[in-house]
Backbone as ProteinMPNN parsed JSONL, in Angstrom:
{"seq_chain_A": "MDLKESWDVESAMQVLQHKTVDAKLWAEAVEWLMLYGPEEIRELLLQASGTATHECFPDLAAKGYAADGQPCYNVEDLAKSLNISREDAETMIKEKEKAHKIHHFIDEEDTMKVQ", "coords_chain_A": {"N_chain_A": [[0.9, -1.267, -0.043], [0.705, 2.536, -1.033], [2.255, 4.706, 0.649], [1.258, 7.465, 1.269], [-1.952, 6.222, 1.074], [-1.662, 4.979, 3.612], [-2.48, 5.946, 5.723], [-4.357, 8.647, 7.857], [-5.462, 11.35, 8.981], [-6.274, 11.605, 11.397], [-5.189, 8.994, 12.471], [-2.427, 9.253, 12.308], [-2.143, 11.132, 14.092], [-2.782, 9.966, 16.412], [-0.718, 7.99, 16.696], [1.047, 9.846, 17.222], [0.488, 10.529, 19.594], [0.497, 9.01, 21.237], [2.428, 7.101, 23.947], [4.126, 5.315, 24.308], [4.926, 3.864, 21.702], [5.931, 2.538, 19.064], [9.558, 3.175, 17.221], [9.883, 3.241, 14.808], [7.333, 3.308, 14.139], [6.126, 5.72, 14.723], [7.644, 7.361, 13.578], [7.115, 6.806, 10.865], [4.453, 8.027, 11.042], [4.986, 10.51, 11.405], [6.315, 11.594, 9.036], [4.398, 11.02, 7.242], [2.655, 13.007, 8.037], [4.331, 15.295, 7.649], [4.597, 15.311, 4.863], [1.627, 15.057, 3.891], [-0.188, 15.976, 5.522], [-2.247, 18.527, 7.631], [-2.095, 21.976, 6.541], [-0.979, 23.553, 8.869], [0.036, 21.527, 10.685], [1.74, 20.379, 9.212], [3.727, 22.689, 8.747], [4.549, 22.916, 11.704], [5.419, 20.914, 12.369], [7.924, 20.961, 10.256], [9.03, 23.377, 11.102], [10.044, 22.237, 14.147], [11.51, 19.499, 13.119], [13.459, 21.364, 11.996], [14.656, 22.495, 14.282], [15.546, 20.603, 15.154], [17.233, 19.238, 13.749], [19.578, 21.218, 13.613], [20.446, 21.075, 16.219], [21.271, 18.083, 16.743], [22.881, 18.288, 14.662], [25.103, 20.119, 14.462], [26.919, 21.163, 12.755], [26.083, 21.358, 10.259], [24.658, 23.038, 7.827], [22.404, 24.786, 5.77], [22.659, 25.159, 2.286], [21.559, 26.674, 0.675], [18.008, 28.013, -0.338], [15.151, 26.378, -0.779], [11.985, 27.307, -3.337], [10.024, 27.096, -1.897], [10.748, 28.021, 0.711], [12.118, 25.788, 2.164], [15.227, 24.294, 3.469], [17.957, 23.597, 1.902], [20.347, 20.971, 1.472], [23.666, 19.913, 0.778], [24.4, 17.006, -0.947], [27.307, 15.411, -0.053], [27.425, 17.132, 2.572], [25.506, 16.114, 4.162], [25.91, 13.332, 4.179], [28.436, 13.133, 5.596], [27.632, 13.963, 7.671], [25.805, 12.129, 9.014], [27.455, 9.767, 9.168], [27.912, 8.323, 6.883], [28.229, 7.223, 3.324], [28.488, 8.713, 0.608], [27.473, 7.84, -1.824], [25.457, 6.087, -0.21], [23.767, 7.858, 1.305], [22.53, 9.282, -1.17], [21.337, 7.038, -2.144], [19.477, 6.718, -0.466], [17.962, 9.289, -0.189], [16.782, 8.631, -3.045], [15.137, 6.77, -2.953], [13.787, 7.794, -1.326], [12.154, 9.95, -2.699], [11.383, 8.137, -4.628], [9.386, 6.647, -2.846], [7.538, 8.96, -1.806], [7.085, 10.096, -4.339], [8.163, 12.32, -4.657], [9.95, 14.986, -6.191], [13.225, 15.094, -4.948], [15.56, 15.903, -4.371], [17.127, 18.878, -5.556], [18.4, 21.457, -8.136], [21.321, 23.123, -7.55], [21.105, 25.075, -8.966], [18.759, 25.844, -8.777], [18.159, 26.929, -5.952], [18.224, 29.552, -3.396], [20.331, 31.744, -2.608], [22.314, 31.213, 0.03], [23.341, 34.145, 2.428]], "CA_chain_A": [[-0.133, -0.03, -0.358], [1.321, 3.626, -0.928], [2.378, 5.616, 1.836], [-0.141, 8.589, 1.385], [-2.502, 5.558, 1.187], [-1.442, 4.144, 4.677], [-2.389, 7.127, 7.051], [-5.072, 9.665, 7.743], [-4.749, 12.466, 10.201], [-6.442, 10.968, 12.909], [-4.402, 7.827, 13.142], [-1.152, 9.664, 12.327], [-2.017, 12.13, 15.429], [-2.704, 9.081, 17.453], [0.278, 7.592, 17.057], [2.171, 10.871, 17.798], [0.618, 11.075, 21.247], [0.972, 7.538, 22.35], [3.554, 7.733, 25.097], [4.579, 3.762, 24.128], [4.735, 3.592, 20.69], [7.654, 2.209, 18.516], [9.658, 4.395, 16.984], [9.575, 3.089, 13.378], [5.926, 3.971, 13.526], [5.894, 7.11, 14.974], [8.888, 8.042, 12.559], [6.199, 6.817, 9.817], [3.226, 8.87, 11.459], [5.522, 11.911, 11.36], [6.485, 11.703, 7.463], [2.787, 11.276, 6.555], [2.13, 14.523, 8.211], [4.744, 15.993, 7.279], [4.079, 15.502, 3.063], [0.563, 14.94, 3.278], [-1.176, 16.871, 6.881], [-2.923, 20.136, 7.421], [-0.747, 22.854, 6.627], [-0.574, 23.97, 10.336], [0.915, 20.425, 11.274], [3.22, 20.183, 8.677], [4.829, 23.833, 9.345], [4.808, 22.879, 13.135], [6.806, 19.273, 11.949], [8.899, 21.979, 9.721], [9.94, 23.932, 12.801], [10.749, 21.073, 14.684], [13.0, 19.423, 12.418], [14.734, 22.582, 11.624], [15.198, 22.315, 15.589], [15.786, 19.217, 15.824], [18.795, 19.298, 12.858], [20.557, 21.945, 14.076], [20.69, 20.459, 17.51], [21.854, 17.18, 16.583], [24.049, 18.175, 13.567], [25.17, 21.75, 14.592], [27.962, 21.533, 11.579], [25.238, 20.643, 9.064], [24.474, 24.145, 7.388], [21.885, 24.679, 4.548], [23.602, 25.547, 1.155], [20.393, 27.559, 0.068], [16.638, 27.288, 0.224], [14.016, 25.775, -1.882], [11.246, 28.269, -3.325], [9.218, 27.028, -0.918], [11.57, 28.425, 1.868], [12.744, 24.78, 2.764], [16.447, 24.585, 3.632], [18.231, 22.744, 0.594], [21.456, 20.608, 1.937], [24.424, 19.462, 0.055], [24.558, 15.419, -0.41], [28.256, 15.267, 0.289], [27.593, 17.547, 4.114], [24.765, 15.002, 4.858], [26.402, 12.148, 3.936], [29.216, 13.245, 6.341], [26.94, 14.044, 9.22], [25.432, 10.858, 9.085], [28.295, 9.177, 8.87], [27.791, 7.422, 5.435], [28.878, 7.244, 1.993], [27.81, 9.953, -0.041], [26.503, 6.617, -2.561], [24.497, 5.345, 0.844], [22.969, 9.223, 1.15], [22.106, 9.162, -2.82], [20.375, 5.908, -2.339], [18.487, 7.117, 0.661], [16.78, 10.249, -1.043], [16.234, 8.382, -4.141], [14.435, 5.829, -1.794], [12.245, 8.575, -0.743], [11.747, 10.173, -3.953], [10.695, 6.87, -5.661], [8.04, 6.27, -2.329], [6.672, 9.727, -1.958], [6.753, 10.58, -5.766], [8.044, 13.914, -4.907], [11.824, 15.542, -6.301], [13.925, 15.521, -3.164], [17.003, 16.848, -5.214], [17.139, 20.263, -6.344], [19.805, 21.772, -8.74], [21.701, 24.272, -6.879], [20.789, 26.649, -9.431], [17.813, 26.492, -8.65], [18.033, 27.311, -4.88], [18.131, 30.956, -3.631], [21.914, 31.001, -1.718], [22.4, 31.787, 1.715], [24.743, 35.006, 2.085]], "C_chain_A": [[0.89, 1.401, 0.211], [0.958, 4.244, 0.574], [0.918, 6.599, 2.036], [-1.422, 7.874, 1.874], [-3.103, 4.948, 3.032], [-2.141, 5.177, 5.843], [-3.409, 7.723, 6.803], [-4.734, 10.425, 9.076], [-4.916, 12.072, 11.832], [-5.657, 9.759, 13.476], [-3.095, 8.387, 13.126], [-0.981, 10.321, 13.713], [-1.939, 10.997, 16.927], [-1.634, 8.432, 17.995], [1.784, 8.824, 17.537], [1.872, 10.91, 19.081], [0.466, 9.84, 21.805], [2.143, 7.607, 22.814], [4.5, 6.035, 24.829], [5.17, 3.485, 23.045], [6.431, 3.465, 19.694], [7.952, 3.293, 17.558], [9.732, 4.741, 15.616], [7.989, 3.789, 12.762], [5.995, 5.095, 13.695], [6.832, 7.87, 14.228], [7.777, 8.249, 11.305], [5.069, 8.221, 9.683], [3.876, 10.383, 11.158], [5.909, 12.108, 9.812], [5.314, 11.819, 7.165], [2.545, 12.635, 6.978], [2.835, 15.302, 7.44], [4.432, 16.163, 5.207], [2.526, 15.152, 3.313], [-0.364, 15.579, 4.608], [-1.812, 17.678, 6.334], [-1.522, 20.631, 7.643], [-0.375, 23.189, 7.883], [0.044, 22.844, 10.833], [2.233, 20.055, 10.497], [4.109, 21.556, 8.634], [5.326, 23.91, 11.048], [6.006, 21.908, 13.119], [7.983, 20.016, 11.587], [9.863, 22.346, 10.697], [10.551, 23.399, 13.344], [11.886, 20.352, 14.189], [13.785, 20.0, 12.191], [15.432, 22.609, 12.88], [16.157, 21.556, 15.772], [17.461, 18.747, 14.954], [19.937, 19.872, 13.435], [20.803, 21.563, 15.519], [21.591, 19.527, 17.861], [22.735, 17.386, 15.247], [24.202, 19.579, 13.519], [26.467, 22.192, 13.41], [27.338, 21.668, 10.195], [24.693, 22.239, 8.825], [23.703, 24.024, 6.234], [23.118, 25.232, 3.664], [22.575, 26.445, 0.631], [19.038, 27.104, 0.578], [15.896, 27.463, -1.139], [13.082, 27.189, -1.986], [10.334, 28.314, -2.53], [9.631, 27.544, 0.553], [12.027, 27.173, 2.644], [14.247, 24.964, 2.388], [17.133, 23.216, 2.698], [19.96, 22.377, 1.256], [22.073, 20.183, 0.451], [24.649, 17.788, 0.664], [25.999, 15.124, 0.551], [28.134, 15.782, 1.824], [26.463, 16.604, 4.814], [25.29, 13.975, 5.194], [27.843, 11.646, 5.697], [28.473, 13.25, 7.749], [26.269, 13.041, 9.787], [26.058, 9.506, 9.41], [28.738, 8.107, 8.194], [28.275, 7.804, 4.641], [27.8, 8.167, 1.628], [26.524, 9.433, -1.086], [25.238, 6.593, -1.507], [23.452, 6.883, 0.99], [22.056, 9.692, -0.247], [20.788, 8.415, -2.595], [19.768, 6.272, -1.576], [17.506, 8.01, 0.058], [16.544, 9.876, -2.318], [15.39, 7.499, -3.602], [13.153, 6.568, -1.894], [11.287, 9.28, -1.598], [10.921, 9.406, -4.757], [8.873, 6.993, -4.574], [6.966, 7.374, -2.246], [6.164, 10.781, -3.348], [6.393, 12.227, -5.745], [9.782, 13.696, -5.542], [12.504, 16.205, -4.892], [15.262, 16.574, -3.612], [16.809, 17.748, -6.189], [18.331, 20.372, -7.006], [20.099, 22.951, -7.572], [21.473, 25.727, -7.625], [19.93, 26.878, -9.499], [17.467, 26.73, -6.972], [18.315, 29.227, -4.536], [19.683, 30.344, -2.34], [21.721, 31.776, -0.459], [23.842, 32.69, 1.396], [25.878, 35.194, 3.289]], "O_chain_A": [[1.542, 1.486, 1.252], [-0.043, 4.268, 1.29], [-0.088, 6.435, 2.727], [-2.081, 8.389, 2.777], [-4.207, 4.664, 3.496], [-2.14, 4.729, 6.989], [-3.784, 7.631, 5.635], [-3.931, 10.122, 9.959], [-4.243, 12.142, 12.86], [-5.497, 9.548, 14.678], [-2.435, 7.982, 14.082], [0.027, 10.168, 14.403], [-1.344, 11.123, 17.998], [-1.42, 8.232, 19.191], [2.93, 8.659, 17.956], [2.751, 11.266, 19.865], [0.292, 9.767, 23.021], [3.004, 8.176, 22.143], [5.607, 5.91, 25.354], [6.137, 2.743, 23.218], [7.507, 4.062, 19.713], [7.144, 4.108, 17.114], [9.695, 5.875, 15.137], [7.618, 4.367, 11.74], [5.924, 5.752, 12.656], [6.759, 9.098, 14.29], [7.514, 9.342, 10.803], [4.885, 9.039, 8.782], [3.18, 11.289, 10.699], [5.605, 13.257, 9.491], [5.033, 12.931, 6.717], [2.194, 13.424, 6.101], [2.285, 16.002, 6.59], [4.103, 17.182, 4.599], [2.227, 14.792, 2.175], [-1.562, 15.518, 4.333], [-2.06, 17.82, 5.137], [-0.513, 20.29, 8.259], [0.843, 23.097, 8.029], [0.858, 23.204, 11.683], [3.317, 19.629, 10.895], [5.315, 21.378, 8.465], [6.164, 24.67, 11.534], [7.124, 22.01, 13.625], [8.997, 19.925, 12.278], [10.968, 21.916, 11.026], [11.744, 23.703, 13.354], [13.023, 20.472, 14.647], [14.924, 19.542, 12.096], [16.657, 22.722, 12.854], [17.248, 21.681, 16.327], [18.439, 18.159, 15.414], [20.996, 19.308, 13.713], [21.854, 22.108, 15.855], [22.442, 19.633, 18.744], [23.31, 16.368, 14.862], [23.581, 20.261, 12.703], [26.862, 23.348, 13.261], [27.952, 22.018, 9.188], [24.233, 22.706, 9.867], [24.132, 23.168, 5.461], [24.204, 25.627, 4.088], [23.152, 27.201, -0.151], [18.795, 26.271, 1.45], [15.966, 28.238, -2.094], [13.192, 28.074, -1.136], [9.734, 29.365, -2.308], [8.825, 27.45, 1.479], [12.351, 27.39, 3.812], [14.615, 25.558, 1.374], [16.791, 22.046, 2.866], [20.728, 23.308, 1.494], [21.469, 20.099, -0.618], [24.889, 17.349, 1.789], [25.888, 14.689, 1.697], [28.686, 15.0, 2.598], [26.573, 16.379, 6.019], [25.254, 13.569, 6.356], [28.047, 10.653, 6.396], [28.794, 12.575, 8.727], [26.116, 13.014, 11.008], [25.496, 8.475, 9.78], [29.544, 7.237, 8.522], [28.938, 8.824, 4.831], [26.679, 8.358, 2.098], [25.406, 9.906, -1.288], [24.139, 7.013, -1.868], [22.27, 6.735, 0.682], [21.035, 10.378, -0.202], [19.632, 8.814, -2.738], [18.696, 6.205, -2.179], [16.364, 7.629, -0.201], [16.026, 10.78, -2.975], [14.39, 7.713, -4.288], [12.026, 6.269, -2.292], [10.065, 9.32, -1.455], [9.976, 9.811, -5.434], [7.752, 7.24, -5.02], [5.784, 7.125, -2.482], [5.361, 11.711, -3.432], [5.515, 12.979, -6.168], [10.543, 12.735, -5.432], [12.378, 17.209, -4.192], [15.671, 17.657, -3.193], [16.438, 17.559, -7.348], [19.282, 19.648, -6.712], [19.246, 23.516, -6.887], [21.568, 26.89, -7.233], [19.617, 27.907, -10.098], [16.255, 26.688, -6.763], [18.566, 30.011, -5.451], [19.943, 29.336, -1.682], [21.045, 32.766, -0.179], [24.838, 32.436, 0.718], [26.915, 35.82, 3.068]]}, "name": "protein", "num_of_chains": 1, "seq": "MDLKESWDVESAMQVLQHKTVDAKLWAEAVEWLMLYGPEEIRELLLQASGTATHECFPDLAAKGYAADGQPCYNVEDLAKSLNISREDAETMIKEKEKAHKIHHFIDEEDTMKVQ"}
């Protein structure tokens, strides 16, 4: 079953509020909400994600911003922060693209640069 069809807002929110839920299930619910949830929930989760990224990976810096304002990172920098190879990072991103049917790789020319 497609991720989009696997959840609805009510079931995803129940998982997020459960005190002893499996981490993988929780992450899947968050992923669904970030992709398909109501705008106000998506905005809150994206803000939380940005805060968590900054706290957990303080050396990782956005190289630019997409048209929608989302930060864009260099794949090499992501791989280094995660202690994985560039190839593994690219594979992970490509798998997410396929699963979400959303293009995650953005050409550097299409980003607004950080000054």
